[in-house]
C-alpha positions as CSV (number, residue, x, y, z in Angstrom):
1,M,7.4,-0.4,-16.9
2,K,3.8,0.5,-16.8
3,W,2.8,3.7,-15.2
4,I,-0.4,5.5,-14.6
5,L,-1.2,9.1,-13.8
6,L,-3.3,10.0,-10.8
7,M,-4.3,13.6,-11.3
8,V,-6.8,13.9,-8.5
9,F,-4.3,14.7,-5.7
10,S,-1.8,17.5,-5.1
11,L,1.3,16.7,-3.2
12,S,0.3,18.9,-0.3
13,F,-3.4,17.9,-0.2
14,G,-3.3,15.4,2.6
15,L,-0.7,17.3,4.6
16,S,-2.5,20.6,4.4
17,Q,-5.9,19.1,5.2
18,G,-4.7,17.3,8.3
19,T,-7.3,14.6,7.8
20,F,-5.0,11.7,7.4
21,A,-2.9,10.0,10.0
22,A,-0.2,7.3,10.2
23,E,-1.0,4.4,12.5
24,E,1.3,2.1,14.4
25,K,0.4,-1.6,14.1
26,D,2.6,-4.4,15.3
27,G,5.6,-2.2,15.3
28,L,5.0,-0.9,11.8
29,T,3.9,2.5,10.6
30,W,1.0,2.3,8.2
31,Y,0.2,5.6,6.3
32,T,-3.3,6.3,5.0
33,D,-2.3,9.4,3.0
34,L,-0.7,8.9,-0.4
35,A,1.1,12.2,-0.2
36,E,2.7,11.3,3.1
37,A,3.7,7.8,1.9
38,H,5.1,9.4,-1.3
39,G,7.2,11.8,0.8
40,V,8.6,9.0,3.0
41,S,9.1,6.7,-0.1
42,N,11.2,9.4,-1.8
43,L,13.2,10.2,1.4
44,E,13.9,6.5,2.1
45,K,14.2,5.4,-1.5
46,K,11.7,2.6,-1.0
47,P,8.6,1.6,-3.0
48,I,5.1,2.0,-1.6
49,F,3.3,-1.2,-0.4
50,G,-0.4,-0.3,-1.0
51,F,-2.7,-2.7,1.0
52,F,-6.3,-2.6,-0.3
53,T,-8.5,-3.9,2.5
54,G,-12.0,-3.9,3.9
55,S,-10.6,-3.8,7.5
56,D,-13.9,-4.3,9.3
57,W,-15.6,-6.9,7.0
58,C,-13.1,-8.7,4.8
59,G,-12.2,-12.1,6.3
60,W,-9.3,-12.7,3.9
61,C,-7.9,-9.3,4.7
62,K,-7.9,-10.1,8.4
63,L,-6.2,-13.5,7.7
64,L,-3.5,-11.7,5.6
65,Q,-2.9,-9.3,8.5
66,R,-2.8,-12.1,11.1
67,N,-0.9,-14.8,9.1
68,V,1.5,-12.5,7.3
69,F,1.7,-8.9,8.4
70,A,1.8,-9.7,12.2
71,K,4.8,-12.1,11.8
72,Q,8.2,-10.9,12.7
73,A,9.7,-11.9,9.3
74,F,7.2,-9.6,7.6
75,I,7.8,-6.8,10.1
76,D,11.5,-6.9,9.6
77,W,11.1,-7.1,5.8
78,A,8.7,-4.2,5.6
79,K,10.9,-1.9,7.7
80,E,13.8,-2.6,5.4
81,N,12.1,-2.6,2.0
82,V,8.8,-0.7,1.7
83,V,6.6,2.2,2.9
84,L,3.3,0.9,4.0
85,L,0.1,2.5,2.8
86,E,-3.3,1.2,4.0
87,I,-6.1,1.8,1.5
88,D,-9.2,0.9,3.4
89,F,-12.8,0.4,2.4
90,P,-14.6,-0.2,5.8
91,K,-18.4,-0.6,6.1
92,R,-18.8,0.4,9.7
93,V,-16.0,2.9,10.3
94,Q,-16.5,6.5,9.2
95,Q,-13.9,8.0,6.9
96,S,-13.4,11.6,5.8
97,A,-14.7,12.5,2.3
98,E,-11.1,13.2,1.3
99,L,-9.9,9.8,2.4
100,K,-12.7,8.0,0.7
101,T,-12.0,9.9,-2.5
102,Q,-8.3,9.2,-2.3
103,N,-8.9,5.5,-1.7
104,Q,-11.5,5.2,-4.5
105,N,-9.2,6.9,-6.9
106,L,-6.3,4.6,-6.0
107,Q,-8.6,1.6,-6.4
108,R,-9.7,2.8,-9.8
109,A,-6.1,3.8,-11.0
110,L,-4.7,0.4,-10.0
111,G,-7.6,-1.7,-11.2
112,V,-8.3,-3.3,-7.8
113,R,-11.4,-5.5,-8.0
114,G,-11.1,-7.6,-4.8
115,Y,-9.7,-7.7,-1.4
116,P,-7.1,-8.2,-0.1
117,T,-4.9,-6.8,-2.9
118,V,-1.4,-5.4,-2.4
119,W,0.2,-3.3,-5.1
120,L,3.9,-2.4,-4.9
121,F,4.5,0.8,-6.7
122,N,6.7,3.9,-7.0
123,S,5.2,7.4,-7.2
124,S,6.3,10.7,-8.6
125,V,4.6,14.1,-8.8
126,N,4.0,16.1,-11.9
127,K,5.3,19.6,-11.0
128,E,2.8,21.3,-13.3
129,T,-0.4,19.5,-12.3
130,G,0.5,18.2,-8.8
131,G,-0.9,14.8,-9.9
132,F,0.8,11.6,-9.0
133,H,2.4,9.2,-11.5
134,L,2.2,5.7,-10.2
135,T,4.6,3.1,-11.6
136,R,3.3,-0.4,-10.9
137,L,6.0,-2.9,-9.8
138,G,3.8,-5.9,-9.0
139,K,0.7,-7.2,-7.4
140,L,0.1,-9.6,-4.5
141,G,-2.8,-11.2,-2.7
142,Y,-3.3,-13.8,0.0
143,P,-0.6,-16.4,-0.4
144,S,-2.7,-19.3,-1.6
145,G,-1.2,-22.8,-1.4
146,A,1.2,-21.8,1.3
147,E,2.1,-24.2,4.1
148,K,-0.3,-23.5,7.0
149,G,1.4,-21.4,9.6
150,K,4.1,-20.3,7.0
151,E,2.0,-18.0,4.9
152,E,4.5,-15.1,5.4
153,V,7.3,-17.2,3.8
154,K,5.4,-17.6,0.5
155,F,4.2,-14.0,0.6
156,L,7.7,-12.6,1.2
157,E,9.2,-14.8,-1.6
158,E,6.7,-13.4,-4.0
159,A,7.3,-9.8,-2.8
160,N,11.0,-10.2,-3.1
161,K,10.7,-11.5,-6.7
162,I,8.8,-8.3,-7.5
163,L,11.4,-6.1,-5.9
164,A,14.3,-8.0,-7.5
165,S,12.8,-7.8,-10.9
166,T,12.5,-4.0,-10.6
167,K,16.0,-3.2,-9.3
168,Q,18.3,-1.5,-11.8
169,P,21.6,-3.3,-12.6
């Protein structure tokens, strides 16, 4: 499996700064802090679902949220299978310097060049440096070619293929 090292963060950075928050949307908890998502991921033994978005300007991101993330099938799937991390690049909403830096570093580390992009990944922490190791599981985007009104079906099929291919026998 491919992995990358994200040395910029320490495990306690986001928690000690208190500048990040989890947000409830459509019955789901979306984290904005990698350290918090990492902690929940380890506790629940689930991969992180990193959603790269431009929440206040990206039309395709808004479509993905409306046509996939807001559907009950996705909500049920997400609660059972992943820890949600929103990695946002808004144009009109202010973010803390720490959050901007975290999001830019995640974008760079995972090679994200467009929105929306979803990366499924596992994380671990280097005890010596406090940096994160990110193990890429797979990448998703808007489910092109899906039947209109059934976008969540195609998206979840692709997500399940990624998860199935990474499960240990």
